[in-house]
C-alpha positions as CSV (number, residue, x, y, z in Angstrom):
1,M,36.7,2.0,28.2
2,F,39.8,1.7,30.2
3,D,41.5,5.3,28.8
4,I,44.7,3.8,28.8
5,G,47.7,4.9,26.6
6,P,50.7,3.7,24.4
7,A,52.9,4.6,27.5
8,E,50.9,3.5,30.1
9,I,50.8,0.2,28.4
10,V,54.5,-0.1,28.1
11,V,55.2,0.4,32.2
12,I,52.9,-2.0,32.8
13,V,54.9,-4.4,30.4
14,V,57.8,-3.6,31.7
15,I,55.7,-4.6,35.1
16,A,55.3,-7.5,34.3
17,I,58.8,-8.4,33.0
18,V,60.3,-7.9,36.3
19,V,57.7,-9.2,38.7
20,F,56.6,-12.7,36.5
21,G,60.1,-12.6,34.2
22,P,60.4,-13.4,30.3
23,D,59.9,-16.9,30.5
24,K,56.1,-16.8,32.0
25,L,54.7,-14.1,30.6
26,P,53.8,-15.4,27.7
27,Q,51.9,-18.2,29.5
28,F,50.5,-15.0,31.2
29,A,49.5,-13.5,27.8
30,R,47.5,-16.3,26.5
31,Q,45.7,-17.0,29.8
32,A,44.5,-13.2,29.7
33,G,43.6,-13.4,25.9
34,R,41.6,-17.1,26.9
35,F,39.8,-14.8,29.4
36,L,38.9,-12.1,27.1
37,K,37.4,-14.6,24.6
38,T,35.6,-16.1,26.8
39,A,34.4,-12.7,28.9
40,R,33.2,-11.3,25.2
41,R,31.2,-14.8,24.1
42,M,29.7,-14.9,27.7
43,M,28.7,-11.2,26.8
44,D,27.8,-12.4,23.2
45,D,25.7,-15.3,25.2
46,A,24.0,-12.9,27.4
47,K,23.4,-10.5,24.8
48,S,21.5,-13.3,22.9
49,D,19.4,-14.4,25.7
50,L,18.3,-11.2,26.0
51,A,17.0,-10.3,22.7
52,A,15.7,-14.0,22.8
53,E,13.4,-13.5,25.6
54,M,12.1,-10.1,24.6
55,G,11.0,-12.0,21.4
56,D,10.4,-10.6,17.9
57,D,9.1,-7.2,18.2
58,F,12.4,-6.2,20.0
59,D,14.8,-5.2,17.0
60,G,16.7,-2.8,18.2
61,L,19.7,-5.3,19.9
62,K,21.6,-3.8,18.1
63,D,21.5,-0.8,19.1
64,L,21.3,-1.7,23.0
65,N,23.6,-0.3,25.2
66,L,23.7,-1.8,28.2
67,R,25.1,1.0,30.3
68,E,22.2,2.6,29.5
69,L,19.9,0.4,31.4
70,D,22.2,1.0,34.6
71,P,20.1,2.4,37.6
72,R,22.7,5.1,38.5
73,E,22.9,6.1,34.9
74,I,19.9,6.8,35.0
75,V,19.9,8.8,37.6
76,R,23.1,11.1,36.7
77,R,21.6,11.4,32.9
78,N,18.4,13.1,34.3
79,V,19.9,15.0,37.1
80,V,22.3,16.4,34.9
81,E,19.2,17.3,32.2
82,A,17.8,19.2,35.0
83,M,20.5,21.1,35.9
84,E,21.4,22.0,31.7
85,S,17.7,23.2,31.3
86,G,17.1,25.0,34.0
87,D,13.9,24.0,35.6
88,D,11.3,27.0,35.3
89,K,10.0,25.6,39.2
90,T,13.3,26.6,40.9
91,N,13.5,29.7,38.6
92,A,10.3,30.9,39.7
93,D,11.5,30.5,43.3
94,K,14.3,32.3,43.5
95,D,13.9,35.8,43.9
96,E,16.4,37.8,42.8
97,S,16.6,41.0,44.9
98,D,16.8,39.5,48.5
99,G,19.1,36.5,47.0
100,P,18.9,32.7,48.8
101,R,15.9,31.2,47.1
102,R,13.1,30.9,49.1
103,R,9.8,28.5,48.5
104,R,6.4,30.1,48.1
105,G,4.2,30.9,52.0
106,H,7.6,31.1,53.4
107,R,9.6,33.5,55.1
108,P,12.6,33.4,56.9
109,L,12.3,33.8,60.5
110,G,12.9,36.9,62.2
111,I,15.7,37.0,65.3
112,G,14.5,35.6,68.4
113,E,11.7,34.4,66.5
114,R,10.9,30.6,67.4
115,P,10.1,28.2,64.3
116,P,6.0,26.7,63.9
117,Y,6.1,23.8,66.5
118,D,2.8,20.9,66.0
119,P,1.9,19.1,69.1
120,E,-0.2,16.8,67.2
121,S,2.6,16.2,64.2
122,T,5.0,14.1,66.5
């Protein structure tokens, strides 16, 4: 979850001993344990409330991964899938002989050529 190895844990414990002192460290460890226990209980309660709200038709609560429901994760996953699949539309618009990608019906402007202007659209 946090990607912390044994070396980092040892460094954190040593820093905690120096900052809090060896007599207060067990008290802080108990408080941290209570906090984690409370957080787990709250997460389990939230999952059970979600299952109750979704009804009996939803049996996949055990397989439910809440990270998959995060909008940022959905966008990230779809963008990565689109990039890996090599979308045919983007490959069709690409002309290997010309170099840069161009859209169909569009051409680059010539030197000194003015871009098209539509006075009715502004």
